[in-house]
C-alpha positions, -999 to +999 in steps of 0.1 A: +235-423+134+217-393+147+183-377+151+178-340+150+156-324+176+150-290+191+162-281+225+144-259+250+166-231+236+151-235+202+185-245+187+191-277+167+203-307+186+220-337+171+216-370+190+246-393+190+238-430+192+273-445+187+306-438+204+322-443+170+305-412+155+334-392+140+319-359+150+325-365+187+359-381+182+375-353+203+356-364+234+366-401+231+387-416+260+394-381+275+409-396+307+437-413+287+444-385+262+439-349+269+436-323+242+458-297+259+486-287+236+468-297+204+463-263+186+452-248+219+422-271+223+409-283+256+380-301+273+356-282+295+337-305+319+307-297+341+280-270+344+302-244+361+331-247+336+306-246+307+291-214+321+326-198+322+333-210+287+300-194+276+310-161+291+345-163+275+330-171+241+305-143+244+334-118+252+353-131+222+387-122+235+404-154+247+384-186+242+356-201+221+337-233+220+339-256+190+311-281+200+292-293+231+281-328+242+255-331+269+237-361+286+202-362+271+184-359+304+205-329+314+197-308+283+168-289+298+187-281+330+215-263+310+193-247+284+199-212+298+237-217+296+235-230+260+216-199+250+248-179+255+266-199+228+261-190+191+238-213+172+267-221+150+283-242+178+272-278+173+252-293+202+252-330+206+233-351+231+236-388+240+221-412+266+242-423+296+255-455+281+267-439+249+282-409+267+301-432+291+314-452+261+325-420+245+343-406+275+358-440+285+344-438+321+312-429+340+307-392+333+284-383+362+285-345+353+271-353+319+285-322+302+315-317+279+326-290+256+355-288+232+371-253+236+399-235+219+422-208+230+423-180+205+455-166+191+455-133+210+481-115+231+466-134+261+477-167+246+510-183+254+537-160+242+563-167+216+601-166+219+601-128+215+581-123+246+555-101+229+527-120+247+541-111+281+547-075+272+512-072+259+497-087+290+517-065+314+508-035+293+471-042+299+474-045+337+459-016+357+480+009+376+473-009+409+479-046+402+482-079+419+496-108+400+505-144+408+536-160+393+540-198+392+574-214+390+578-251+382+543-261+392+536-295+376+506-306+397+473-300+380+454-297+412+477-269+424+475-251+391+438-252+392+437-241+429+460-212+421+436-199+394+406-204+417+424-184+444+435-157+419+398-152+408+386-153+444+410-126+456+409-102+427+443-110+411+447-093+378+467-120+361+486-153+365+521-157+349+535-192+346+570-201+336+577-226+309+582-255+334+546-252+348+520-276+334+493-262+311+463-248+330+440-260+302+446-296+312+412-310+319+418-316+356+434-282+362+405-265+344+379-285+365+397-278+398+398-241+389+360-242+385+366-225+351+387-196+365+414-204+340+389-191+314+384-158+333+418-148+347+443-135+321+474-156+320+505-165+301+529-194+302+564-188+288+600-183+295+622-186+326+609-175+360+637-150+367+630-134+333+593-130+341+600-115+375+627-091+362+602-079+336+576-073+363+602-055+385+610-032+356+573-023+354+572-013+390+561-045+407+573-054+442+582-091+440+574-114+470+587-149+467+569-172+491+590-197+511+588-213+545+621-195+553+609-162+540+622-131+558+588-113+563+556-128+576+529-124+549+507-103+572+535-078+576+547-072+541+545-035+532+518-025+507+529-012+473+507-002+443+519-032+422+526-065+439+535-100+426+533-132+446+557-160+435+547-196+442+571-226+438+565-262+433+555-284+462+586-300+478+615-282+462+599-248+465+614-218+446+649-221+431+678-202+448+681-177+419+646-165+427+650-164+464+683-146+463+671-118+439+638-109+453+621-102+486+608-133+504+577-139+525+565-167+547+532-180+561+535-189+598+527-225+605+533-254+628+568-267+629+554-302+624+550-295+587+578-281+564+555-264+539+520-260+524+510-270+489+509-244+462+471-242+461+467-236+498+496-212+502+485-191+472+451-188+488+464-177+522+489-152+507+466-137+481+439-131+508+464-111+528+477-092+498+442-084+485+432-072+519+462-050+522+454-035+488+418-028+499+403-053+474+383-072+501 
């Protein structure tokens, strides 16, 4: 059942009164089943991520919203954000009990959107690598990129994207063994930066790095045993920072082929997690490039 109303934005609003309403099926039990990997669809949660999705939808180059579900008493507070979405995007509202029943847990943020990644050169590449080639071709002459290798922790992926946005990285490249950054938790941890920083996820790490090297990038593989302290790496016009998975770090074939850097730290710890280390290293590299 539903009642139609008009939001503060002047757009039609459909009230959902039952968690069984088929129109909001995509939002049901989102903790147990994530939409990542299903035709490029994903769940955006919270005000900040909704704002980033609105900006991406408005730009029309990478992502769009299919529908939005908002807690009834939060509608007025997000009206200015909702104005940035086309009127054709359905807007649903529900009271707290219904919204919690839909999500399968207490949703204190009270804001969900179903997004979709568009089939553009920025989307995950195919076996021919055309997606990667296109992304690299669009990078500026002076570039800073982050490359993730084998990162399966959603917090770390989200943290890497947040750091990439904070320190002016031009793109994030992920190998095929990394988890999808559109996973709900990764997207939330990134505070929506996944929707703002160009990225691609495909292929083997060494292949990605060799492609970057052929395009003039100096590759710096981050490792606790790296040869050069991150503050002392020489500046080059195009730089790539390579981050490995927590625990195992980067594979030997990466460390043996490219330059290595380290972050000085206490001997009481063997390494930092990918989110923290990417932030420290990107800060140094962005400063060296004059971006800060």
